[in-house]
C-alpha positions as semicolon CSV with decimal commas, in nm:
position;residue;x (nm);y (nm);z (nm)
1;X;0,003;0,016;-0,025
2;X;0,124;0,362;-0,095
3;X;0,040;0,662;0,085
4;X;0,049;1,045;-0,010
5;X;0,067;1,271;0,340
6;X;-0,047;1,639;0,235
7;X;-0,027;1,897;0,517
8;X;-0,305;2,111;0,417
9;X;-0,257;2,470;0,628
10;X;-0,567;2,552;0,814
11;X;-0,641;2,830;0,680
12;X;-0,666;2,695;0,324
13;X;-0,904;2,370;0,498
14;X;-1,131;2,665;0,621
15;X;-1,153;2,841;0,309
16;X;-1,226;2,490;0,132
17;X;-1,519;2,438;0,478
18;X;-1,670;2,795;0,391
19;X;-1,669;2,772;-0,011
20;X;-1,815;2,397;0,005
21;X;-2,108;2,549;0,238
22;X;-2,180;2,857;0,018
23;X;-2,224;2,674;-0,296
24;X;-2,432;2,379;-0,193
25;X;-2,173;2,127;-0,279
26;X;-2,314;1,835;-0,101
27;X;-2,602;1,835;-0,369
28;X;-2,382;1,845;-0,671
29;X;-2,171;1,556;-0,532
30;X;-1,981;1,337;-0,247
31;X;-1,660;1,492;-0,334
32;X;-1,473;1,759;-0,425
33;X;-1,127;1,731;-0,710
34;X;-0,774;1,824;-0,585
35;X;-0,499;1,806;-0,891
36;X;-0,120;1,849;-0,868
37;X;-0,029;1,889;-1,228
38;X;0,282;1,968;-1,336
39;X;0,073;2,278;-1,562
40;X;0,064;2,477;-1,234
41;X;0,291;2,687;-1,057
42;X;0,560;2,427;-0,883
43;X;0,477;2,340;-0,543
44;X;0,123;2,399;-0,599
45;X;-0,252;2,237;-0,703
46;X;-0,599;2,337;-0,726
47;X;-0,919;2,214;-0,545
48;X;-1,234;2,218;-0,752
49;X;-1,563;2,231;-0,554
50;X;-1,902;2,171;-0,790
51;X;-2,191;2,371;-0,653
52;X;-2,547;2,253;-0,685
53;X;-2,605;2,562;-0,974
54;X;-2,328;2,411;-1,144
55;X;-2,089;2,699;-1,081
56;X;-1,715;2,605;-0,981
57;X;-1,508;2,728;-0,774
58;X;-1,138;2,714;-0,758
59;X;-0,953;2,729;-0,471
60;X;-0,494;2,718;-0,486
61;X;-0,377;2,464;-0,270
62;X;-0,043;2,485;-0,137
63;X;0,085;2,268;0,066
64;X;0,422;2,128;0,020
65;X;0,445;1,833;-0,224
66;X;0,653;1,709;-0,523
67;X;0,383;1,445;-0,684
68;X;0,177;1,496;-0,944
69;X;-0,221;1,331;-0,926
70;X;-0,604;1,389;-0,969
71;X;-0,826;1,275;-0,693
72;X;-1,138;1,313;-0,557
73;X;-1,195;1,448;-0,164
74;X;-1,504;1,356;0,025
75;X;-1,692;1,657;0,153
76;X;-1,757;1,532;0,461
77;X;-1,365;1,474;0,535
78;X;-1,336;1,834;0,395
79;X;-1,573;2,021;0,578
80;X;-1,488;1,862;0,919
81;X;-1,111;1,952;0,873
82;X;-1,268;2,337;0,812
83;X;-1,404;2,305;1,197
84;X;-1,135;2,154;1,364
85;X;-0,888;2,419;1,191
86;X;-1,167;2,696;1,342
87;X;-0,942;2,567;1,680
88;X;-0,531;2,508;1,716
89;X;-0,552;2,148;1,488
90;X;-0,367;2,094;1,182
91;X;-0,507;1,843;0,987
92;X;-0,324;1,596;0,718
93;X;-0,481;1,443;0,445
94;X;-0,337;1,128;0,344
95;X;-0,448;0,961;0,041
96;X;-0,380;0,576;-0,018
97;X;-0,464;0,352;-0,266
98;X;-0,680;0,071;-0,079
99;X;-0,986;0,259;-0,132
100;X;-0,968;0,513;0,178
101;X;-0,896;0,800;0,242
102;X;-0,771;0,986;0,592
103;X;-0,785;1,257;0,772
104;X;-0,530;1,306;1,089
105;X;-0,549;1,628;1,293
106;X;-0,262;1,749;1,576
107;X;-0,519;1,642;1,876
108;X;-0,513;1,277;1,772
109;X;-0,877;1,289;1,613
110;X;-0,902;1,117;1,248
111;X;-1,164;1,028;1,000
112;X;-1,131;0,694;0,750
113;X;-1,378;0,742;0,470
114;X;-1,385;0,552;0,152
115;X;-1,238;0,739;-0,164
116;X;-1,437;0,856;-0,402
117;X;-1,403;0,892;-0,727
118;X;-1,269;1,236;-0,859
119;X;-1,549;1,473;-0,998
120;X;-1,511;1,540;-1,399
121;X;-1,442;1,890;-1,426
122;X;-1,470;2,048;-1,772
123;X;-1,203;2,273;-1,935
124;X;-1,304;2,641;-1,778
125;X;-1,158;2,932;-1,991
126;X;-1,358;3,265;-2,094
127;X;-1,189;3,298;-2,431
128;X;-0,885;3,462;-2,555
129;X;-1,077;3,864;-2,597
130;X;-1,321;3,842;-2,290
131;X;-1,469;4,146;-2,119
132;X;-1,322;4,242;-1,765
133;X;-1,348;4,522;-1,480
134;X;-1,257;4,479;-1,160
135;X;-1,548;4,573;-0,908
136;X;-1,564;4,625;-0,473
137;X;-1,665;4,296;-0,339
138;X;-1,857;4,473;-0,116
139;X;-2,054;4,645;-0,405
140;X;-2,076;4,343;-0,629
141;X;-2,264;4,147;-0,339
142;X;-2,486;4,434;-0,315
143;X;-2,552;4,476;-0,681
144;X;-2,640;4,088;-0,693
145;X;-2,870;4,087;-0,377
146;X;-3,061;4,376;-0,453
147;X;-3,136;4,191;-0,831
148;X;-3,258;3,877;-0,669
149;X;-3,506;4,079;-0,474
150;X;-3,784;3,978;-0,403
151;X;-3,667;3,629;-0,358
152;X;-4,007;3,455;-0,381
153;X;-4,123;3,110;-0,303
154;X;-4,091;2,911;-0,606
155;X;-4,400;2,859;-0,853
156;X;-4,427;2,477;-0,866
157;X;-4,401;2,454;-1,270
158;X;-4,228;2,766;-1,302
159;X;-3,836;2,843;-1,371
160;X;-3,713;3,099;-1,216
161;X;-3,650;3,445;-1,321
162;X;-3,320;3,500;-1,546
163;X;-3,036;3,698;-1,412
164;X;-2,783;3,883;-1,606
165;X;-2,475;4,057;-1,562
166;X;-2,280;4,308;-1,771
167;X;-2,014;4,514;-1,815
168;X;-2,104;4,810;-1,986
169;X;-1,923;5,065;-2,240
170;X;-1,881;5,324;-1,964
171;X;-1,719;5,071;-1,728
172;X;-1,996;5,010;-1,489
173;X;-2,124;4,673;-1,424
174;X;-2,448;4,569;-1,392
175;X;-2,660;4,282;-1,260
176;X;-3,024;4,257;-1,357
177;X;-3,308;4,016;-1,308
178;X;-3,654;4,039;-1,485
179;X;-3,902;3,925;-1,206
180;X;-4,258;4,068;-1,462
181;X;-4,376;3,700;-1,489
182;X;-4,432;3,731;-1,137
183;X;-4,584;4,072;-1,058
184;X;-4,266;4,254;-0,971
185;X;-4,082;4,463;-1,185
186;X;-3,736;4,420;-1,384
187;X;-3,428;4,632;-1,249
188;X;-3,085;4,672;-1,299
189;X;-2,852;4,770;-1,027
190;X;-2,520;4,874;-1,158
191;X;-2,182;4,904;-0,962
192;X;-1,886;5,127;-1,076
193;X;-1,560;4,947;-1,175
194;X;-1,200;5,082;-1,095
195;X;-1,087;4,941;-1,430
196;X;-1,284;4,774;-1,730
197;X;-1,182;4,628;-2,071
198;X;-1,450;4,618;-2,342
199;X;-1,857;4,533;-2,282
200;X;-2,061;4,215;-2,243
201;X;-2,377;4,079;-2,102
202;X;-2,470;3,712;-2,059
203;X;-2,757;3,560;-1,798
204;X;-2,584;3,319;-1,628
205;X;-2,673;3,206;-1,233
206;X;-2,518;3,389;-0,924
207;X;-2,673;3,307;-0,611
208;X;-2,376;3,102;-0,541
209;X;-2,130;3,416;-0,574
210;X;-2,369;3,627;-0,372
211;X;-2,292;3,359;-0,098
212;X;-1,915;3,336;-0,163
213;X;-1,892;3,727;-0,135
214;X;-2,092;3,714;0,190
215;X;-1,887;3,423;0,348
216;X;-1,588;3,392;0,228
217;X;-1,437;3,775;0,109
218;X;-1,346;4,070;0,252
219;X;-1,596;4,386;0,180
220;X;-1,299;4,559;0,061
221;X;-1,110;4,306;-0,165
222;X;-1,104;4,326;-0,530
223;X;-1,319;4,122;-0,795
224;X;-1,196;4,002;-1,126
225;X;-1,518;3,972;-1,316
226;X;-1,428;3,788;-1,708
227;X;-1,695;3,738;-1,951
228;X;-1,684;3,476;-2,196
229;X;-1,911;3,292;-2,423
230;X;-1,946;2,981;-2,231
231;X;-1,835;3,106;-1,836
232;X;-1,805;3,408;-1,647
233;X;-1,478;3,408;-1,351
234;X;-1,560;3,581;-1,042
235;X;-1,171;3,563;-0,902
236;X;-1,070;3,755;-0,581
237;X;-0,744;3,903;-0,647
238;X;-0,587;3,808;-0,247
239;X;-0,317;3,598;-0,120
240;X;-0,557;3,319;-0,056
241;X;-0,888;3,341;-0,298
242;X;-1,078;3,134;-0,485
243;X;-1,227;3,150;-0,842
244;X;-1,593;3,122;-0,946
245;X;-1,685;2,985;-1,325
246;X;-2,079;3,037;-1,365
247;X;-2,177;2,852;-1,685
248;X;-2,362;3,110;-1,930
249;X;-2,701;3,064;-2,054
250;X;-2,758;2,979;-2,436
251;X;-3,061;3,222;-2,398
252;X;-3,188;3,519;-2,220
253;X;-3,481;3,352;-2,232
254;X;-3,647;3,227;-1,878
255;X;-3,796;2,934;-2,037
256;X;-3,527;2,840;-2,271
257;X;-3,421;2,541;-2,066
258;X;-3,753;2,372;-2,082
259;X;-3,798;2,411;-2,383
260;X;-3,444;2,260;-2,528
261;X;-3,536;1,955;-2,237
262;X;-3,840;1,945;-2,423
263;X;-3,743;1,910;-2,756
264;X;-3,429;1,684;-2,669
265;X;-3,640;1,439;-2,487
266;X;-3,878;1,410;-2,837
267;X;-3,589;1,246;-3,022
268;X;-3,609;1,534;-3,294
269;X;-3,314;1,690;-3,458
270;X;-3,314;2,063;-3,313
271;X;-3,046;2,351;-3,227
272;X;-3,027;2,714;-3,180
273;X;-2,963;2,923;-3,456
274;X;-2,959;3,300;-3,263
275;X;-2,960;3,294;-2,877
276;X;-3,383;3,365;-2,886
277;X;-3,447;3,141;-3,176
278;X;-3,437;2,752;-3,208
279;X;-3,481;2,553;-3,548
280;X;-3,653;2,195;-3,514
281;X;-3,633;1,973;-3,863
282;X;-3,872;1,688;-3,667
283;X;-3,816;1,311;-3,617
284;X;-3,570;1,240;-3,894
285;X;-3,371;1,571;-3,931
286;X;-3,520;1,656;-4,287
287;X;-3,841;1,787;-4,212
288;X;-3,936;2,131;-4,271
289;X;-3,760;2,336;-4,059
290;X;-4,000;2,518;-3,791
291;X;-3,852;2,806;-3,588
292;X;-3,916;2,801;-3,204
293;X;-3,864;3,236;-3,117
294;X;-3,926;3,340;-2,718
295;X;-4,186;3,586;-2,691
296;X;-4,164;3,868;-2,388
297;X;-4,484;3,940;-2,342
298;X;-4,809;3,863;-2,077
299;X;-4,789;3,545;-2,060
300;X;-4,460;3,444;-2,226
301;X;-4,493;3,251;-2,534
302;X;-4,297;3,050;-2,778
303;X;-4,417;3,151;-3,142
304;X;-4,353;2,851;-3,378
305;X;-4,320;2,953;-3,752
306;X;-4,279;2,734;-4,061
307;X;-4,209;2,929;-4,387
308;X;-4,278;2,831;-4,798
309;X;-4,063;3,027;-4,989
310;X;-4,240;3,181;-5,329
311;X;-4,199;3,440;-5,517
312;X;-4,343;3,798;-5,512
313;X;-4,770;3,798;-5,480
314;X;-4,829;4,045;-5,804
315;X;-5,177;3,971;-5,857
316;X;-5,312;3,905;-5,517
317;X;-5,381;3,518;-5,523
318;X;-5,164;3,424;-5,264
319;X;-5,297;3,667;-5,033
320;X;-5,643;3,529;-5,155
321;X;-5,553;3,173;-5,057
322;X;-5,439;3,239;-4,719
323;X;-5,733;3,407;-4,631
324;X;-5,911;3,092;-4,754
325;X;-5,658;2,902;-4,502
326;X;-5,743;3,153;-4,210
327;X;-6,102;3,066;-4,294
328;X;-6,090;2,718;-4,250
329;X;-5,818;2,613;-4,008
330;X;-5,827;2,706;-3,651
331;X;-5,586;2,772;-3,418
332;X;-5,304;2,819;-3,652
333;X;-5,249;3,170;-3,827
334;X;-5,118;3,226;-4,196
335;X;-5,009;3,513;-4,360
336;X;-4,858;3,633;-4,655
337;X;-4,535;3,785;-4,653
338;X;-4,302;3,921;-4,947
339;X;-4,431;3,635;-5,188
340;X;-4,391;3,348;-4,844
341;X;-4,667;3,185;-4,718
342;X;-4,596;3,162;-4,323
343;X;-4,768;2,965;-4,072
344;X;-4,781;3,044;-3,725
345;X;-4,898;2,903;-3,393
346;X;-4,791;3,104;-3,035
347;X;-4,818;2,864;-2,763
348;X;-4,790;2,942;-2,410
349;X;-4,456;2,874;-2,235
350;X;-4,602;2,707;-1,923
351;X;-4,707;2,399;-2,206
352;X;-4,392;2,397;-2,300
353;X;-4,391;2,038;-2,258
354;X;-4,614;2,032;-2,616
355;X;-4,335;2,217;-2,814
356;X;-4,262;1,871;-3,002
357;X;-4,597;1,805;-3,088
358;X;-4,723;2,156;-3,226
359;X;-4,397;2,171;-3,443
360;X;-4,497;1,862;-3,596
361;X;-4,864;1,936;-3,603
362;X;-4,779;2,294;-3,770
363;X;-4,578;2,105;-4,045
364;X;-4,874;1,837;-4,142
365;X;-5,132;2,173;-4,146
366;X;-4,889;2,329;-4,432
367;X;-4,864;1,970;-4,603
368;X;-4,880;2,022;-4,968
369;X;-4,916;2,386;-4,921
370;X;-4,568;2,430;-5,033
371;X;-4,679;2,305;-5,386
372;X;-4,982;2,545;-5,376
373;X;-4,716;2,846;-5,322
374;X;-4,492;2,741;-5,616
375;X;-4,776;2,688;-5,864
376;X;-4,906;3,041;-5,797
377;X;-4,547;3,169;-5,895
């Protein structure tokens, strides 16, 4: 049996325990990941902790160790070490290849747990040219808190409001949350930055970041925010800080995740056209494309649209056919647009589980209409 003993500093254990609590790490899985790699600064490693909202926090590991490895470390052990470290105990982490890992303290207390697998960690990067800004921790904490108010009870069947963060052209950092579907106003809270570069706005989860700022950062600490296409990072610029990585949402539409999940489960071929529109090509991937757009209305809607291409309607024949279709059909609407025949249906977002059905229904309702449009050219 071989063992690897790591003399983790008390302050590092305290930081890890606070971070795990702030992001509800136990809701995401049983373990954190500790990586020691030749790619890191010599003598250091990185801890990776995933939160309940898929936020990933990295914490620097500075214990003296010349080995390179990736290991899963049980969160129960980590949080216990954080408690012991509040006193005078020092805590050594012992990793062995016998299926167990131990925590040994200077007072004689010890813990033995099953060795968990090292959890998967995606590539964390904000890209080559992210927008960035540096703000005071307390200012950012207050802005996020303001945007998340009023925190209301979860509405069954309803996704939470979408939160966005942006670095604006004047260098300010804005946090916004749209509470209008719940009867409260949309509001944006802005704070000044000490320096900024570029501008960008994305949607991402920020509740864990707020808790991290409350529990794990000094009020006057500088926070470096970098906004990239896939991740937003919040880096505490201090001797023993942490970096939170928040995944960006593909769309700022509140129901986007629910609609995407429904289409994925349906077996349809689909994909994002832009951050507000999905294209659905049915079960074969070769059926006429139905575009699904998110409409910010009351109630919130997804608008399904199918366009049949044609030539300009110079003699009004296509318009007469469209009027006839509207007279004969129910629910689906038709109109002429530059010689094209457009069929559309507005589906309330609360009925998102019907979106694949209505995409197929729209194709069925317009089956053969493409031939009519071409005949009228």
